[in-house]
Structures are given as structure tokens and as C-alpha cells.
N, C-alpha and C positions, 0 to 999 in steps of 0.2 A: 777785790782786785786779784785775781789768780791767774797765774800763768808759768811762771817759773823759768824761764824761756818757756819751761813747760808746765810748772806748776807753782811758780812764784805767788805769793800771796800779796796781790797789789792792792790791798787796802789801806787808805790814808785816815788814820783817826788822831786824835790827840795822844800825847803820852811822849814816851822817849824817842825822839824821831831824828834820822838822819837828812840833811837836806843833800839833794842830788842835782847836779847841773851838767848839760850838755852844752857846751860852749860853741860858738860858730868859729869855723875856721875859714881859710881863704876862699873854699868853694861853697861855703854855706853850713848850716847845721846838717850834720850827718850822723847816722847811726853807723857805728863800727862794730863788726861782728868779730870779736877776738877768738871765738872758739873754732876749732877745726871740724870740717864737715859742714853739712848742710842740714837745714832742718826740714823734715818731711810734712807736708801739709796736706790736708784732705782736698782743699781747694781754696782758691783765692777768695778773700772777703770782699765784699762791695760795702762802700760807705756813703752815709747820707746825713746831711745836717738835721738836727731835731727842728721842728717847726712847732707853732703854738699848738696845734693839735696833738702833738706828742707829749703833753706836760705828764699825762698820767703814766706814760711809758717811763719817763726820765725818773718820776718818783718811785716807779717799781724798781728800777736799778737800783736807786739810792737805798730803797728798804732792803734789797738784796745784800748789798755790802753790810748794812747794820745787822741784818740777821746772821751772817756769817760771823761777825765780830761779836755776836751776842749783845749788841748795843741798840736793839730796836726801841727801847724806851728813851732813847737819847735824840731820836729823829723828830725834829720840830717842823721840819719844811712841809707844807702841803701844797697842792697843786695851784691855789690861788697865789701864793707867795712866790712860787717858782716861776708862774707865768708873768706876774709883776716884774720880778728881777732879771729874768733871762729873756724876755720878750718886750715888755715896755720899757723896761731901762736898759735893756741889753748889756748887763753886766757880766754875763758869762754865755758860753757857747757849748753845745754839746753834738758830738757825732756818734751815730750809731754803725756798729760793725754788723753787716747783714749776710747770712749764708742763706741761699735759696729763697730769698725773699723774707727771711725771718730776722728779727733782731736779736742777735745772741751775745751782743756785749756793747758797752759805751764808754765814752771818755768825756768828761766835763772839764773845760778848761777855761781860763781868760787872760788877759794880757796885764803883766806888771811892767814896771820900768826900772832900767838901770841907769843911775846918773853917770856911773863910770863909763860904760858902753854909750850911753847917750841915744838908745833904742829901747823899745819895747821888747819884752821876752814872752815866751808862751809858758804860762804857769799851769801844770796839770794838777787839777784838784782832785779828781777821781778817775780810776779806770776799773771795769768790772767785766767779768766775762761769765755767762752762766755755768753752773758746775758741770753739766754734761758735755760742754764745749772746750774744757780745758784741757791741756796737755797736748795740743795740736799745733802750737806755734803761732796762734792767733793774736796773742799779745805782742808778740814782735810785730806782726802786720799793722796792728794799732799804733804802735809807737813809729813806724816808718810813716804811716799816713800823718800823725801829728808832726813829725818832723818835716814832711813835704809842706804842710800848712805853714810852719814857722820859716821855711826858706821861702815861700811864696810871698809871705808877708815881710820879708826882710828882718825878721827878729834876730837880736843878738845872742840869745840863749832860751834853752828849756830848763825848767826848774820844776821839782816836786819833792815830796818828802816821803820818808820810808821808816817804819818802826825799827828801832835798833835791833830787836830780837829776830827780825825777818830775814834771815840769812839767805834763803833762796832767792827772795827778790833782790837783795842786795847783790847777789852773785850775777844774777840776770841785767840788773842795770849797769854794773861794771863791765859787762860782756859788751854792752851797746857802746861804750865809751865814755859813759857818765862818771863823774868823779864826786866822791862824798866831800860836803863842804866842811871839813874838820876845823874846830876852832870858832864856829858859828853855833849860836843858841838861838832856837826860835821863840820869841814872846808873844804872848796873846793876852788882851784884855777882852772878857767876856761883856756883853751887852750891859749888864747891870754895874758892871765895874767901870766901863767908860761913861756911862750916865752919871755916876757918882761923881767921877772926875770932872765931867762938863759943869756940874752944879757948883763945884768948889769955887 
């Protein structure tokens, strides 16, 4: 996941991560640009939702993230698994960012839920832009699209994680109005661990 506003590394992997949140305000979830000036973009992106026929393309972008992070050996997902969980069970959604009819980026997300807010939130799992299209402000366009989806669905917040060392991305996220959730630690049980727990 790269964009920076211009070149930030938008790759979400396990490790030392910060949780970021865009909270809904009176008028809905908004992206706030705190930087002066405007971003020059080559052209406006078009967006479309992934369909069942796009499973191979979704996996292509996932592998693109893994390749960038030198974690290709950790990708367990395959087309059959993605098709089952994204389209049969409908547990995640994906949008493609398109330029002149070509998919140049994607964002994969799903809904979580806040007991305090009493509503669903939009959780961004991954965002990725092909290397040759980075540095053009397309990352912000993707975030604006995600924010519009959150508004349309009356979500209470948007959340995602970022590696602690990824300073360009952190600066980009905070420029959008996102707030790092200091004092929170993400915990994870891998499948082998929760299977053992379930058997106890």
C-alpha cells in the first residue's frame, strides 16, 4: 500500500502497528486535509466493486502487497478461499481504483462493530496501488471513496492499522484527520492457537 499522500507505504501486516481511526462527526465521516495547497492529480479515478469473476485480480493485488513487503511465502489465500469468504459468505468487500479502464489499485474492507457507538464501522484491511501509479494522489482518492461508503452506510467510524516505522503513511493518515489510538494493543490468535483453545 503506497501513496504517501504521495508515497506512503500503505501495507498492513502483522508486527508493531498503530491503530488509526476516523471518527464520525455531526455531518458524517469526513476526510480533513490539514496540509496547505492542493494535490495535483493526473486524472480522476473511477471505482467499481469486485465481482466473483475478479477473484484472480484480488489475489493479484494481495500478492503485490506481499511482494513489496518480502512476505510472499506468508500468503495462504487462494482463489477458492477468497471466492468462498468474499462472495459466498460475504465477509469482505473490495473496490478497484480504475484509470482509463485499468485497475491500478484496490482496497479490501469489511464492517466491524462498536458497542460504544452502537453502530458498525468500516475496517480497512488492505489498500494497494501499483508502483507505476504512486505519487499522484490516488491514495487520497481511494480514501475519499471509502469515506463516502462509510457515510452512505451510516458507519460510526473508519479504522485500520499501520506499522510503527511507516512514518510517511502515518503523516498521510494524520493529514486526513485520522487519530492514532495510543494506549491500545492489537492481540491476535492464529488458527492453530484458537483451535487449541477451543479444544481445552
